[in-house]
C-alpha positions in Angstrom: -29.3 -39.8 -16.4 -26.1 -41.7 -15.7 -25.0 -41.3 -19.4 -25.6 -37.5 -19.2 -23.5 -37.2 -16.0 -20.7 -39.4 -17.5 -20.7 -37.3 -20.7 -20.6 -34.1 -18.7 -17.7 -35.3 -16.6 -15.7 -36.5 -19.7 -16.4 -33.2 -21.4 -15.1 -31.3 -18.3 -12.1 -33.6 -18.1 -11.3 -32.8 -21.8 -11.5 -29.1 -21.2 -9.2 -29.3 -18.2 -6.7 -31.5 -20.3 -6.7 -28.8 -23.1 -6.0 -25.9 -20.7 -2.4 -24.9 -21.5 -2.3 -21.5 -19.8 -0.7 -21.2 -16.3 -1.1 -18.2 -14.0 2.1 -16.1 -14.0 1.6 -13.3 -11.5 1.2 -9.7 -12.5 3.0 -7.2 -14.7 2.8 -3.5 -15.6 1.4 -2.8 -19.0 3.8 -1.0 -21.3 3.3 2.3 -23.1 1.3 0.9 -26.0 -0.9 -2.1 -25.0 -3.2 -3.8 -27.5 -6.7 -2.5 -26.8 -10.0 -4.0 -27.9 -13.5 -4.5 -26.7 -17.0 -3.5 -27.8 -20.4 -2.2 -27.0 -23.8 -3.6 -26.1 -26.8 -2.8 -28.2 -28.1 -1.1 -25.1 -25.9 1.5 -23.3 -22.5 0.3 -22.1 -19.4 -1.4 -23.3 -16.2 -3.2 -22.4 -12.5 -2.5 -22.9 -9.6 -5.0 -22.8 -6.0 -4.0 -22.8 -3.0 -6.4 -22.8 0.6 -7.0 -23.6 2.2 -10.1 -25.0 5.6 -10.7 -23.4 8.4 -13.2 -22.7 7.7 -15.0 -19.4 10.5 -17.5 -18.7 11.0 -18.3 -22.4 7.3 -18.9 -23.1 4.7 -16.5 -24.6 2.8 -14.7 -21.8 -0.3 -12.5 -21.9 -0.8 -9.8 -19.3 -3.7 -7.5 -19.1 -6.8 -5.8 -17.7 -10.4 -5.2 -18.6 -13.0 -2.5 -17.7 -16.7 -2.1 -18.1 -18.7 1.1 -18.5 -19.9 2.7 -15.3 -23.2 3.7 -17.0 -24.9 0.8 -18.6 -28.2 -0.9 -19.0 -29.6 -3.1 -16.1 -29.8 -5.8 -18.7 -26.0 -6.0 -19.1 -25.0 -5.7 -15.5 -23.2 -8.9 -14.4 -22.7 -10.0 -18.0 -19.2 -8.7 -18.6 -17.3 -11.8 -17.3 -19.4 -14.0 -19.6 -18.5 -11.8 -22.6 -14.7 -11.6 -21.8 -14.8 -15.3 -21.0 -15.6 -16.0 -24.7 -12.7 -13.9 -25.9 -9.3 -15.0 -27.2 -5.8 -13.6 -27.8 -4.2 -14.3 -31.2 -0.6 -13.7 -32.2 0.6 -14.3 -35.8 -2.5 -16.5 -36.4 -1.9 -18.7 -33.4 -4.3 -18.6 -30.5 -2.5 -18.0 -27.2 -5.4 -17.7 -24.8 -9.0 -18.9 -24.8 -11.1 -17.0 -22.3 -10.0 -13.7 -20.8 -11.5 -14.1 -17.3 -7.9 -14.2 -15.8 -7.6 -10.5 -16.6 -7.8 -8.0 -13.7 -10.8 -5.6 -13.7 -9.9 -1.9 -13.5 -11.9 1.3 -13.8 -12.5 2.6 -17.3 -9.6 4.8 -18.5 -8.6 6.7 -21.6 -5.3 4.7 -21.5 -4.4 1.5 -19.8 -0.7 2.0 -20.1 1.0 1.5 -16.7 -1.9 -0.5 -15.3 -1.0 -3.7 -13.3 -2.5 -6.7 -15.1 -2.8 -10.3 -14.3 -0.7 -12.7 -16.5 -0.9 -16.2 -17.9 1.9 -18.1 -19.7 1.1 -20.3 -22.7 2.9 -23.4 -23.9 4.1 -21.4 -26.9 7.8 -20.8 -26.9 8.7 -17.0 -27.1 10.4 -15.8 -30.3 12.4 -12.6 -30.5 10.2 -11.8 -33.6 7.1 -11.8 -31.4 8.0 -8.4 -29.9 7.6 -6.9 -33.4 4.0 -8.2 -33.9 0.8 -6.9 -32.4 -1.6 -9.4 -30.8 -5.3 -9.4 -31.6 -8.1 -9.4 -29.1 -11.1 -11.3 -30.4 -14.4 -11.2 -28.6 -17.3 -12.6 -30.6 -20.7 -10.9 -31.2 -23.1 -12.6 -28.8 -26.5 -12.3 -27.2 -26.2 -11.3 -23.5 -29.8 -10.8 -22.6 -33.0 -12.1 -24.2 -36.5 -11.5 -23.0 -38.9 -12.8 -25.6 -42.6 -12.7 -24.8 -44.0 -15.7 -26.8 -47.5 -15.2 -25.4 -47.8 -11.8 -27.1 -46.4 -12.6 -30.6 -42.7 -13.0 -29.9 -41.9 -9.4 -29.2 -39.3 -8.6 -26.6 -35.9 -7.4 -25.8 -32.6 -8.8 -27.1 -29.3 -7.2 -26.1 -26.2 -8.2 -28.0 -22.5 -7.5 -27.5 -20.9 -6.1 -30.6 -17.1 -6.2 -31.0 -15.3 -3.0 -32.0 -13.8 -0.9 -29.3 -12.4 -0.1 -26.6 -15.7 1.1 -25.3 -15.8 1.2 -21.5 -14.6 4.8 -21.1 -17.2 7.6 -21.8 -14.9 9.3 -24.3 -14.3 6.0 -26.3 -16.0 6.2 -29.8 -19.4 4.4 -29.9 -20.9 2.9 -33.0 -24.1 5.0 -32.6 -22.1 8.2 -32.3 -21.4 9.6 -35.9 -18.5 11.7 -34.6 
């Protein structure tokens, strides 16, 4: 038991030591933020919008996220877990692990002009960075699992599938052929 507690504490200390992003206030998203997200295998989805910008000579990330108003009861309360597994990559370099610092907003057709929360990374800003688009990476993942082993293993599994934005009702959905 002591070993397990010690291992957990050391692991937590290691995560804290690796954290290189510092909160940096808020900023208004520009006219063309990077947008990503995805859908659940049940109704509903997420959108993430962000700008990468120079904050005091370092590379900063500012943004917002939204979730569908209409979604399955099985996905309610799962959005923070999903965006928490996300990352922002610029020119092959990961700037941010975990997107829970982003500000939640209502689903919209465009997130331009929204006020987003910001973090600043340890990466020095380069003038060339302004010409590159960041990538939002949120992995495919199981968000709900209800397997009934007693009755042959049947049950419900709900996954998050990247590929969006998908919080707004007019966003394209993978099940909609249009």
